[in-house]
C-alpha positions, -999 to 999 in steps of 0.1 A, spaced: 0 0 0 27 24 10 48 16 -21 18 24 -43 14 58 -27 51 65 -32 49 55 -68 19 78 -73 36 107 -56 67 102 -77 46 101 -109 28 133 -98 61 150 -90 75 141 -124 44 156 -141 47 188 -120 84 190 -128 77 185 -165 50 212 -166 72 237 -146 101 231 -169 79 238 -200 67 270 -183 102 282 -174 117 272 -207 91 286 -231 118 301 -252 136 267 -254 103 250 -262 96 275 -290 132 270 -303 126 232 -302 93 236 -322 110 260 -347 141 237 -352 123 204 -354 87 207 -364 89 237 -388 117 223 -410 99 189 -411 66 206 -422 85 228 -447 103 198 -462 70 178 -464 54 208 -482 84 211 -505 80 174 -512 43 178 -520 51 208 -542 77 190 -562 57 158 -567 23 173 -572 
């Protein structure tokens, strides 16, 4: 019973830590989106444009 509560609290803490890290690192998160998601979408659009 106690181990289950400890597991749950650890899980909850990891979620809180993740959310707080996103809030504090909004710039880093935007940079991540810009560096990984945008080039991927641009390359896929270019692919569609070439082979349309």
